[in-house]
C-alpha positions as CSV (number, residue, x, y, z in Angstrom):
1,X,17.7,-3.3,10.6
2,X,16.5,-6.6,12.2
3,X,18.8,-8.1,14.9
4,X,18.1,-11.6,16.2
5,X,20.0,-13.9,18.6
6,X,20.2,-17.6,18.9
7,X,17.3,-18.7,21.2
8,X,16.4,-15.0,21.8
9,X,19.4,-14.5,24.1
10,X,20.7,-11.0,23.6
11,X,23.8,-11.8,25.7
12,X,24.9,-14.2,23.0
13,X,27.7,-12.8,20.8
14,X,26.5,-14.6,17.7
15,X,23.7,-12.4,16.5
16,X,22.2,-12.1,13.0
17,X,21.9,-8.7,11.4
18,X,19.6,-8.1,8.5
19,X,19.4,-4.7,6.8
20,X,16.0,-3.1,6.4
21,X,15.7,-1.4,3.1
22,X,13.4,1.5,2.3
23,X,11.7,2.2,-1.0
24,X,12.5,5.5,-2.7
25,X,10.9,8.3,-0.9
26,X,10.3,6.3,2.3
27,X,13.6,7.0,4.0
28,X,12.8,7.9,7.6
29,X,13.2,11.5,8.8
30,X,16.2,11.3,11.2
31,X,14.9,14.4,13.1
32,X,11.9,12.3,14.2
33,X,14.3,10.3,16.4
34,X,13.1,7.0,18.0
35,X,9.4,8.1,17.7
36,X,9.4,7.4,14.0
37,X,7.7,4.0,13.4
38,X,9.9,1.6,11.5
39,X,8.4,-1.2,9.3
40,X,9.4,-4.7,10.2
41,X,9.4,-7.4,7.5
42,X,9.7,-11.2,7.9
43,X,10.1,-12.9,4.6
44,X,10.0,-16.5,3.5
45,X,10.3,-18.2,0.1
46,X,6.6,-17.5,-0.9
47,X,5.3,-15.0,1.5
48,X,6.2,-12.1,3.8
49,X,4.7,-10.5,6.9
50,X,4.9,-6.7,7.1
51,X,4.2,-4.8,10.3
52,X,4.1,-1.1,9.4
53,X,2.7,1.5,11.8
54,X,3.5,4.5,9.6
55,X,0.6,6.9,8.8
56,X,-1.5,5.6,6.0
57,X,-0.3,2.0,6.3
58,X,-2.8,-0.7,7.2
59,X,-0.6,-1.8,10.1
60,X,-0.2,-5.6,9.4
61,X,-0.1,-7.3,6.0
62,X,0.5,-10.8,4.9
63,X,1.4,-10.9,1.2
64,X,3.0,-13.0,-1.4
65,X,6.6,-12.3,-2.4
66,X,5.2,-10.9,-5.6
67,X,3.4,-8.2,-3.5
68,X,-0.2,-9.5,-3.7
69,X,-1.9,-8.7,-0.4
70,X,-3.6,-11.8,1.1
71,X,-4.5,-10.4,4.5
72,X,-4.5,-6.9,5.9
73,X,-5.4,-5.7,9.4
74,X,-5.8,-2.0,10.2
75,X,-5.5,-1.7,14.0
76,X,-6.8,1.9,13.8
77,X,-10.0,1.2,12.0
78,X,-10.5,-2.4,13.0
79,X,-10.9,-3.5,9.4
80,X,-9.6,-6.9,8.3
81,X,-9.4,-7.8,4.6
82,X,-8.9,-11.3,3.5
83,X,-8.2,-12.0,-0.2
84,X,-7.9,-15.3,-2.0
85,X,-5.9,-14.9,-5.2
86,X,-7.3,-18.0,-7.0
87,X,-9.6,-19.4,-4.2
88,X,-10.7,-18.6,-0.7
89,X,-12.0,-21.6,1.2
90,X,-14.0,-21.1,4.3
91,X,-14.8,-24.5,5.9
92,X,-15.7,-25.9,9.2
93,X,-16.5,-29.3,10.8
94,X,-19.1,-27.3,12.7
95,X,-21.1,-24.2,12.2
96,X,-20.0,-21.2,10.2
97,X,-21.5,-17.8,11.3
98,X,-21.2,-14.6,9.2
99,X,-22.6,-11.7,11.2
100,X,-22.7,-8.0,10.4
101,X,-25.0,-5.1,10.1
102,X,-24.9,-5.5,6.3
103,X,-23.8,-8.7,4.7
104,X,-23.1,-8.8,1.0
105,X,-22.2,-11.9,-1.0
106,X,-20.9,-11.4,-4.6
107,X,-22.6,-8.0,-4.8
108,X,-25.9,-9.2,-3.5
109,X,-27.2,-8.0,-0.1
110,X,-28.3,-10.8,2.2
111,X,-31.9,-10.4,3.5
112,X,-32.2,-9.9,7.2
113,X,-35.2,-12.4,7.3
114,X,-34.6,-15.9,8.5
115,X,-35.2,-17.4,5.1
116,X,-32.5,-18.5,2.6
117,X,-30.6,-15.9,0.5
């Protein structure tokens, strides 16, 4: 359940309560008490932000309301995945740097030499 108050004031009597549903088989184990991590979902018309610290979950996901993952961040492994459904535009008015021990573009490894790809 998500509880929010006007202007973040918990002393206010006018709070909003939004139920948090669970998919089949994901109902939390009540014996785990407060230590059981609960997923938190913020949803808009076209997208939702999911924070889920349960075992096996990437931790943070930005996805479309149809369920297509656009961005995932795994805080345990440090892996960030960014997906463009129809297009991914990376642009800058300045310099764009891509750095990594191994860089692959469309299945082709980028040479470590200073020359072009």
